[in-house]
C-alpha positions as CSV (number, residue, x, y, z in Angstrom):
1,X,-58.0,-69.2,64.5
2,X,-61.5,-67.7,65.3
3,X,-64.5,-70.0,65.3
4,X,-66.4,-70.4,62.1
5,X,-69.6,-68.4,61.7
6,X,-72.8,-70.3,61.1
7,X,-72.7,-69.2,57.5
8,X,-69.2,-70.7,57.1
9,X,-70.4,-74.0,58.6
10,X,-73.3,-74.0,56.1
11,X,-71.0,-73.3,53.2
12,X,-68.7,-76.0,54.3
13,X,-71.7,-78.4,54.7
14,X,-71.0,-78.9,58.4
15,X,-74.4,-77.5,59.2
16,X,-77.5,-77.9,57.1
17,X,-78.9,-75.0,55.3
18,X,-81.4,-74.5,52.4
19,X,-79.0,-73.3,49.8
20,X,-80.7,-72.2,46.6
21,X,-77.7,-70.6,44.8
22,X,-74.0,-70.8,45.0
23,X,-71.0,-69.7,43.0
24,X,-67.3,-69.1,43.7
25,X,-68.0,-65.9,45.6
26,X,-71.2,-66.4,47.5
27,X,-74.1,-68.6,48.5
28,X,-77.7,-67.8,48.9
29,X,-79.9,-69.6,51.4
30,X,-83.4,-69.3,52.8
31,X,-83.7,-67.6,56.1
32,X,-84.6,-69.9,59.0
33,X,-86.8,-67.1,60.4
34,X,-88.4,-65.6,57.3
35,X,-90.0,-62.2,57.6
36,X,-91.9,-62.5,54.3
37,X,-92.9,-65.3,51.9
38,X,-89.5,-64.9,50.2
39,X,-86.6,-64.2,52.6
40,X,-83.2,-65.2,51.2
41,X,-79.7,-64.4,52.6
42,X,-77.0,-63.7,50.1
43,X,-73.7,-64.5,51.9
44,X,-70.1,-63.8,50.6
45,X,-67.8,-66.8,50.9
46,X,-65.2,-64.3,52.3
47,X,-65.9,-63.9,56.0
48,X,-66.3,-60.2,56.5
49,X,-67.6,-59.5,60.0
50,X,-69.6,-56.3,59.2
51,X,-69.9,-53.4,56.8
52,X,-67.5,-51.6,59.0
53,X,-64.9,-54.1,58.0
54,X,-65.2,-53.7,54.3
55,X,-62.3,-52.5,52.3
56,X,-62.0,-51.0,48.8
57,X,-61.0,-54.4,47.5
58,X,-64.4,-55.8,48.6
59,X,-66.4,-53.4,46.3
60,X,-66.7,-56.0,43.4
61,X,-67.8,-58.6,45.9
62,X,-70.5,-56.5,47.4
63,X,-71.8,-55.5,44.0
64,X,-71.9,-59.2,43.1
65,X,-74.2,-59.9,46.1
66,X,-76.7,-57.4,44.7
67,X,-76.5,-58.9,41.2
68,X,-77.1,-62.3,42.7
69,X,-80.1,-60.9,44.7
70,X,-81.6,-59.5,41.5
71,X,-81.3,-62.8,39.8
72,X,-82.9,-64.7,42.7
73,X,-85.7,-62.1,42.9
74,X,-86.4,-62.8,39.2
75,X,-86.2,-66.6,39.7
76,X,-88.6,-66.3,42.7
77,X,-91.1,-64.2,40.7
78,X,-90.8,-61.0,42.7
79,X,-92.0,-58.9,39.8
80,X,-93.9,-56.5,42.2
81,X,-90.8,-55.5,44.0
82,X,-88.6,-56.6,46.8
83,X,-86.3,-55.2,49.5
84,X,-82.6,-55.7,50.1
85,X,-81.1,-55.1,53.6
86,X,-77.7,-55.3,55.2
87,X,-77.8,-55.0,59.0
88,X,-74.7,-53.6,60.6
89,X,-74.0,-54.0,64.3
90,X,-76.2,-54.9,67.3
91,X,-78.5,-51.9,67.1
92,X,-79.4,-52.9,63.5
93,X,-80.0,-56.5,64.8
94,X,-77.0,-58.0,63.1
95,X,-76.9,-61.5,64.8
96,X,-74.1,-63.2,62.8
97,X,-70.7,-61.5,62.4
98,X,-70.5,-62.2,58.7
99,X,-72.1,-59.7,56.3
100,X,-75.1,-60.9,54.4
101,X,-77.7,-59.3,52.2
102,X,-81.3,-60.0,53.0
103,X,-83.6,-60.3,50.0
104,X,-87.2,-60.0,51.2
105,X,-90.3,-60.0,49.1
106,X,-93.6,-61.7,48.2
107,X,-95.7,-59.2,50.2
108,X,-96.3,-55.5,50.5
109,X,-93.5,-53.8,52.6
110,X,-94.2,-51.1,55.1
111,X,-92.2,-47.9,55.7
112,X,-90.4,-47.2,57.9
113,X,-89.0,-50.7,58.2
114,X,-87.9,-50.7,61.8
């Protein structure tokens, strides 16, 4: 069996994490290296290594991640807007092999992002 990802360890309460939301399909936690005043990661409980590993059966789960992000953005008062990002692979700076949606807000974003 492969080693657990950091996110799985946080979900299993083996490693501390600032969890602000959870349900049966995902958890949301504050990023330990925030890039904005609000930087939350929405992580599916299902360990999917990257977007390249998604299947059609994962479509409802990925949609749920965005619905949770919208709810958290509202709860966090991000009425002026926010950004959602999923990094995929090393060139996109994906550092944990477990997909996760970044919810970033609380400041004006620039473009292009990277």
